[in-house]
N, C-alpha and C positions, 0 to 999 in steps of 0.2 A: 616734344621736349617739355621739360618742367618749367617752373617759374624762374630758376636761376641756374647758373653753370654748375656742373657736378662738384667741382672742388669747393665752390662757395657753399653749396648745399651740404657738403660733407662737414665743412668747418662749423657751420651753424648747428647742424645736428650733433656734432661732437661737443659743442658747448653745452647743449641741453644734457647730453650724456654726463659731462663732467659735473654739472650741478646735481644731477640725480645721484651720482656716485658719492659726491660730497655729503648729500643729505641722507645717505645710506638707504636709498630706495633699493628694493630687491633687484638682483641682477636680471632676473627674467623679465620683470616689468621694464627695467631700464633699457635692455637690448631691444625688446619689442617696440617700445615707444620710440627709440632712436631710429630703428629701421622704418617705422611708419612715418616719422617726421622727414626722414631722408627721402622717402618715396614721394611724399607730397610736394617736396621742394624740387625734385630732380626729374620726375616722370609725369607723363600725362595720365589721365584717368584710365584709359584702356590698358596701358602698360602696368599700372599699379594693380589692376585686377588680375592681369596675367601672372605677374610675379607672385602675388599672394596665393593664387591657385596652384601655380607650379611648386611653390614651397610646401604647401599643405598636401599635395598629391604625390610628391616625389618619393620614390622608394627609399632613398638614402635618408631623407628627413624622417620618414615614418619609422625606419629601423633604428635611427639614432634616438628618437623619442621613446620607443619601446625599451631599448636597452638602458637608457638613462633612468627611466621610471623603475624598471626591474631591479637595477643595481641599487638605487636609493632605497627601494622597499626592502631589499635584502639587508642593507646596512641597518635600517631601523629594526628589523626583526632580530638581528644579532644583539642589539641592545636590549630589546624587550624580553628575549628568551634567556638572557644572561650568558649567551654563547661567547660574547666578547670578553667577559670577565673570566670564563672558563679557559679561554684561549691564552690569556695573559698569565694566569696563575699556574697553569700546567707547564707553560714554556719556562717560567721562572724556576720551577722545581727541577726541570730537566737540565737546563743549562748550568746552573750552579756557579755562574760566573757573572758578577755584577756588571762588568763592562759589556759583556755580550748581551745580557738581559736589557740593559739600558739602551743599547743600539738596536737590538732586534725587535723589542716590543713596539716602539713607535712605527717601525716598518710593517710589522704584522697588522697592527691596528690601521695602518695606512691602506691595507687591502680593502678596508671599508671606507670608500671615498665620500665622507660626509663633510659639508662645509664646517670649518672650525674644528675638525675632528682631532686635532692635536690635543685638545682639552681632554679627550677620552683617555689618552695614554699618559697624560701629565701625572696623575696620582701614582700610577705604577712606576713611572720613571723616578719620581721623587723618592719612593720607598727604597729602591735599589741604589739610587745615586747618593742617598744619605749614608749608606754603608761605605761608600767610597770617599766620604767627606768632600764631595764635589760641591763647589760653590754654586749659588743660585743662578748666576749668569751662565755658567757652563751647563747646568741642568736645563736651562731654557734653550740653550743652543743645541744640545744633543737631542732634545725632544723635537724641536723644529726640524733640524737637519735630517735626522734619520727617518722621520716620518715621510719626508719628501724624496728620499733617494729612490724609492721604488717606482714612482709614477712614470718616469720616462720609458720604462719597459713593461708597464702593467696595462694589458689591453682592456681591462674592465674599468679603467678610469674614464670618467666622462670627458675630460679634456683630451685624453688620448683618442677616444672615439671621434671627437669633433675634429681633431687634426687629420685623422684618416679620411673623414667625410669631406672636409674642405679641400684637402690637397689631392685626394685621389690615389695616394700611394698605399701599398699593402701594409698590413699589420706587421708581418714578418720583417719586411725591409726596414721599417722604422725601429723595431726592437733591435735588430742586428747592428744598426749604425749607432744606436744610443747606449748599447751595452758598455763600451769602453768608458763613456762619460760617467755612467752609474758606478762602475768599479772605482774610478778616480774619486767620485763623491764620497763613497764609503771609506776609502783610505784617508781622505781629508778629514772626515768626521772623527775617525779614530785618532789621528795625529793631533788635531786641534782640541777635540773634546776631552781626551784623556792624557794629554801631555803631562808627564811627571806625576801621574796619579797611580798610586800603588794598588795592586789587587788585594782582595780580602777573601777569607775563607767563608764558605757557606755552611750553615748548620745542616745536619742530615734531614732529608725530606720526611715529612709526616707520612706520606704515602709512598709505596714502592715505585720504582722507575717504570715498571710495566703499567701500573695504574695511571700514572701521569701521561704516559704515551697514549693510552686508550682515550683519556679525556682530551688530549691535544688533537688526536685524529678525529674524534667525534666533533669537536668544535670547528676544526679546519675543513672537514669534509665538504660542506656546501661550496666553499671557495675553490677547493681542489677540483670539484666536479666541473665548475665553470671553466677553469684553466684547461683541464683535460679536453673539454668539449671544443674549445677554440683550437687546440693542437690537432684534434681529430679532424675537424672541418678542413684545416689547411692541408693535412695529409691526403684526405679524400679528394680535395680539389686538385692537388698536384698530380693525382693519378687519373683524373678525368680524361685527359687526352689519350691515355693508353688503355683504359678499361671502359668499354662501352656498356658494361653492366652497372657501373656506378651511377647512382641517381644524383644529378647535379643539385647543388644547394646554392641559392643566391647568396653571394658573399656579403651583401649589405645586411643580411639578417643573422649572420653568424653570432654576433655578440648578444643579440636579442634572444636567440634560442638558448645560448649558453646561460644567460641570466635566468631564463625560465627553468633550466635544469637546476641551477643553484637554489631557486625558490622552492622547487619541489623537494630538493634535498633537505633543506632546513625544516620544511613542514613534516617530512617523514621522520626525521631524526629527533627534532625537538618536540613534535606533537603539541604545539601551543594551543591553549584554550581559545575559544572564539573571541573573547574580549582582548586577549593578547594579540591575536591575529589582526583584529580590526583597528587597534590603537595606532599603528603606523600610518594608516590612511588619514588620520587627523593631524598628521605632522605637516606643517607648512613647507618644510624644506624639500620634501619630495616633489611637490608641485612647482616650487620655485626653481629648482635645478632643472626640471624637465622643461619648464617654460623658457629658461635661459638657453637650453639647447635649440629650441625652436627659434628664439629671437636671434641667435647667432647665425643660423642658416638663412633666416629671412634677411638679415642685414647683409650677408654675403650676396644673396641673389639680387637685392635692390642695388647694391654697389656695382655689381657686374652689369646690370641692365642700364644703369645711369651712364656708363662709360667712364667712370672715374679712373679705372685702371689705365686707360689710354691717356687721360689728362695727366695723371700722376707720372706715367711713363715719360711723357714729353718733358715734364718739369724736372724729373731726375736726369734725363738725357742732357738737359741744359746745364745741370749742376755737375755732371760728369762723376757721379758717385759710383763706387764699385759695388758689385753684387754682395760681397761679404759685409761691407759697411751697412748696406741697406738691411740685410738679414739680421744683423746684430742690433742695430740702433732702433729701427722703427718698431718692431714687435716688442722689444724689451722696454722701450719708453712707454708704449701704450699700456702694456700689462702692469708696469710699475705705477703709472698714474691712476689706472682703473682699479688696481688691487685684485684683478681677476685675469687668469690666463685665457679663458674662453673669449672674453671681450676683446683682449688684445689680438688674439688670433683671428677672430671674426672680422676685424677691421683690417688687419695687415694683409690677409690673403687676397681679397679683391683689389686692394691698392697695388699690390705687387704683381698681380696676374698679368698685366700688360707689359711688365718688364722682365719677369723671370718665368721659366718653366719649372713646375714643381716635380723635379726628379726626387728620388729618395734622399740624396745628399742635401739638396736645397730644403726639402721639407723637414729633415732632421735638424738642421741648423736653425731654421725658423722656429721649430718646436722648442729647442733648448733655449734660444734667446728669449722667447716669450715666457717660458717656464721659470727661468732664472731671474728675469726681471720681476715677475710676480712674486717669487719666493722672497725677495728682499724688500718688497713694498711695505711701507708702514700701515697700509690699509688692508694688508693680508690678514684675514680673520684668525688663522692659526697662530700667526706671529703675535697678534694683539692678545688673544686669549691666553696663550702660553706665558707671555711676559707678565700679564696681569696675575695669573695663577702663582707664578714663582716670585712675584713682587720684584721683577727685574726691570730696570730702565732700558729703553731702546738703545741708548748710547752705549751701555755696557754690552748688550747683545750684539750690536753691530761691530764691535771689536773682533768678534769671532766670525760673524756672518759675512762681512765684506771680503776678507781674504779668501774665504771658501768660495764665494760667488765669482770672484775674479779668476781664481785658478780653474774653476769649472768652466767658465767662459773660454779660457785659453785652451783647455782640453777639447771642448766642442769644436773650436776653430781648427785645431790640429787634426781632429778626426775628419773634418770636412775636406781638408787638403790631402790627407794621406789615404783615405778609403774611398 
């Protein structure tokens, strides 16, 4: 046993975490430090060594780190090679509908899951939204909201990967259950973002439709390769029981391999110069997000080894709280306070492990509660950057954001009970 009881150790460690989040210390350092402090307080020296070794050698952790690093590297290469700009411009020329462009562009840019990435789509959204005479508070809302509608069903998101790794559910089961919520979020975005906003006519494109489609396909190809690879791996695995000739692929490395395919794709298509290729490796965000993935897995393993899930389970049993209340309040509150879904999930999963079994429906509601709590957090980088870019106060933004979050929560609960 460690120095103090698991629940006390958790509270003390979480206080450290809160201070580091408040001081805007990087998430990777914050989670790793919190996990280390938690282990020193709750475990003996032998258990600490075992947990650290288990985390570093575990195939799920290794695959998560490889996938996270690969996706972040691809995101940086998209910026360095101007592929992100090509993607947005060609899409704007093809759609010729400002409402569609304003809603689709942030989602497309959202396929590149970089911290504070809503800032990338903000100038593109502003140019189209001005044609609609959309006020700055609504421009802020649509940029934030539509960027984040894609992540609950996007298997290349680092948060999605972490949710799969922590709960043990399949990628397909999580996507299937969260699709209705995403549809509801998109409809909400249109209703709230474009209420009583008239459409405008677009000027003829400078380039032909065929040319713009070629540019769009070229820019989107590396992302498309990754998505197709994930789909193919799932089809292959589904047939393994029936086809002895199929070579089995370890499911934990699916996204890692897919990310590698995406990187190879952008290198072959963009043919970047050596200095362009090396520049992303000097980006701090790549290593920060990768370290955050490790810190989240380490925190999960320390928490499980400490026995906090059993202690928390006994505490909850005495409070007689329902599963749905737990799944909605704990992860949402943690993600809101921390301003990160990964941190909220990393803490929630081990705490709830002694109380709940992580079936697809439980994992999905946990995911959505964490994600929606994070989406509305005032420490959410995308929210801060976008509000600052459009010079919009948080008070004005929350007039649109809060109703959207409440309805999305209700839809997630409805899906939980009905499917």
